C-alpha positions in Angstrom: -30.3 -85.7 7.1 -34.2 -85.7 7.6 -33.8 -84.3 11.1 -31.5 -81.6 9.8 -34.0 -80.6 7.3 -37.0 -80.7 9.6 -34.9 -78.6 12.1 -34.1 -76.1 9.6 -37.8 -75.9 8.5 -38.8 -75.4 12.3 -36.3 -72.8 12.6 -37.4 -70.9 9.6 -41.0 -71.1 10.6 -40.3 -69.8 13.9 -38.5 -66.8 12.5 -41.4 -66.0 10.4 -43.7 -66.4 13.5 -41.4 -64.2 15.5 -41.7 -61.5 12.7 -45.5 -61.6 12.6 -45.8 -61.3 16.4 -43.3 -58.4 16.9 -45.1 -55.2 17.1 -43.3 -52.4 15.4 -44.7 -49.2 14.0 -44.1 -48.9 10.3 -42.2 -45.8 10.9 -39.8 -47.4 13.2 -39.1 -50.4 10.8 -38.6 -48.1 7.9 -35.9 -46.1 9.9 -34.3 -49.4 10.8 -34.1 -50.4 7.2 -32.6 -47.0 6.2 -29.8 -47.5 8.7 -28.9 -51.0 7.3 -28.2 -51.6 3.8 -29.8 -54.9 2.4 -27.3 -57.5 2.1 -27.1 -59.4 -1.2 -25.9 -62.9 -0.7 -25.0 -65.0 -3.6 -25.2 -68.8 -2.7 -22.9 -71.4 -3.8 -24.3 -74.9 -3.4 -24.4 -78.4 -5.3 -27.6 -78.0 -7.2 -28.1 -81.7 -7.7 -27.6 -82.7 -3.9 -28.2 -79.5 -1.8 -30.9 -77.5 -3.6 -33.4 -78.2 -0.7 -31.1 -75.9 1.5 -31.3 -73.2 -1.1 -35.2 -73.5 -0.6 -34.9 -73.0 3.0 -32.9 -69.8 2.4 -35.8 -68.5 0.5 -37.9 -69.2 3.7 -35.5 -67.2 5.7 -35.7 -64.4 3.2 -39.4 -64.2 3.5 -39.1 -62.9 7.0 -39.7 -59.2 6.8 -37.3 -58.5 9.6 -34.4 -59.7 7.6 -32.6 -57.5 5.3 -30.9 -60.2 3.2 -31.5 -61.0 -0.4 -30.2 -64.3 -1.7 -29.3 -64.2 -5.2 -30.2 -67.2 -7.4 -27.3 -68.8 -9.4 -29.0 -72.1 -10.2 -28.7 -73.6 -13.6 -32.5 -73.1 -14.3 -32.1 -69.4 -13.6 -29.0 -69.0 -16.1 -30.7 -71.2 -18.8 -27.6 -72.2 -20.7 -25.4 -75.1 -21.2 -22.4 -73.0 -22.8 -19.6 -72.8 -20.1 -18.4 -69.3 -21.2 -22.0 -67.9 -20.9 -22.5 -69.6 -17.6 -19.1 -68.0 -16.4 -20.3 -64.5 -17.5 -23.7 -64.7 -15.6 -22.0 -66.1 -12.4 -19.5 -63.6 -12.6 -22.0 -60.7 -12.9 -24.0 -62.3 -9.9 -21.0 -62.7 -7.7 -19.9 -59.2 -8.6 -23.2 -57.6 -7.5 -23.4 -59.5 -4.2 -22.0 -58.2 -0.9 -21.2 -61.7 0.3 -21.2 -65.3 -0.8 -22.7 -68.1 1.2 -21.0 -71.5 0.5 -23.0 -74.7 1.4 -20.4 -77.4 1.9 -22.3 -80.5 1.1 -21.0 -84.2 0.7 -20.2 -83.6 -3.1 -18.5 -80.4 -2.8 -15.5 -82.0 -4.4 -17.0 -84.1 -6.8 -15.7 -83.7 -10.4 -18.2 -82.2 -13.1 -18.2 -83.7 -16.4 -17.1 -80.3 -18.0 -14.5 -79.8 -15.4 -11.8 -79.1 -18.3 -13.9 -76.4 -19.7 -14.9 -75.0 -16.3 -11.2 -74.7 -15.2 -12.0 -76.2 -11.8 -13.1 -79.5 -10.7 -16.7 -78.3 -10.6 -19.0 -75.0 -10.6 -19.1 -74.7 -7.0 -15.2 -74.4 -6.6 -15.1 -72.0 -9.5 -17.7 -69.8 -7.9 -15.7 -69.7 -4.7 -12.4 -69.1 -6.8 -14.2 -66.1 -8.4 -15.5 -64.7 -5.1 -12.0 -64.7 -3.8 -10.7 -63.1 -6.9 -13.5 -60.4 -6.5 -12.6 -60.0 -2.8 -16.1 -60.8 -1.6 -16.4 -62.0 2.0 -17.1 -65.6 2.1 -19.4 -67.4 4.7 -19.4 -71.1 4.8 -21.4 -73.8 6.5 -20.7 -77.6 6.5 -23.9 -79.6 6.4 -22.0 -82.3 8.3 -18.6 -81.9 9.9 -17.4 -85.1 8.2 -17.5 -83.5 4.7 -14.2 -82.5 3.2 -13.3 -78.8 3.2 -12.1 -77.5 -0.2 -8.5 -75.8 0.0 -10.1 -72.6 -1.4 -12.0 -72.2 1.9 -8.8 -72.5 4.0 -8.3 -68.9 4.9 -10.3 -65.7 5.4 -13.6 -67.5 5.5 -16.2 -66.9 8.1 -17.7 -70.4 9.3 -21.0 -70.8 10.8 -21.6 -74.1 12.5 -25.3 -74.4 12.0 -27.6 -73.9 9.1 -30.2 -71.5 10.6 -31.4 -68.0 10.4 -29.9 -66.6 13.7 -26.4 -67.8 12.6 -26.7 -66.2 9.2 -28.1 -62.9 10.7 -25.2 -62.9 13.2 -22.5 -63.2 10.7 -24.2 -60.8 8.3 -24.7 -58.1 11.0 -28.5 -58.2 10.9 
């Protein structure tokens, strides 16, 4: 697990170095940005166990050559314990996104204490179901191939096989 995190940090850092060493005129870069609309990706992940991967996405997004905005759906961002309020905020964030990235960690199928109120086994599965309902393209990455895949990710999902910047860029068309 430590090797995976260190590897991802190295990939993120190398992407930032690539961005700094490429010499493009501001005019050319602005033309490129006009052609490609910025992707707004909402990230579904287990906050208690996989939030460090969310932090790595912030490092990826810090690269000026990447036209991806990772929307934050963490509990601290929503600042509410009321299930209906959380659902409303999550629905808005998912609606505004162009894509959803699902981080499939070890605890993706773990039951949440409020699962009866949520209507799904946990928040992550509720988010996936909402993205499917709203017809958002879903990208998924398993942090380890031994982790179980939720049934909701069975069809119509684009899988990436490595948690790194270039795999995300390729899938998102950057």
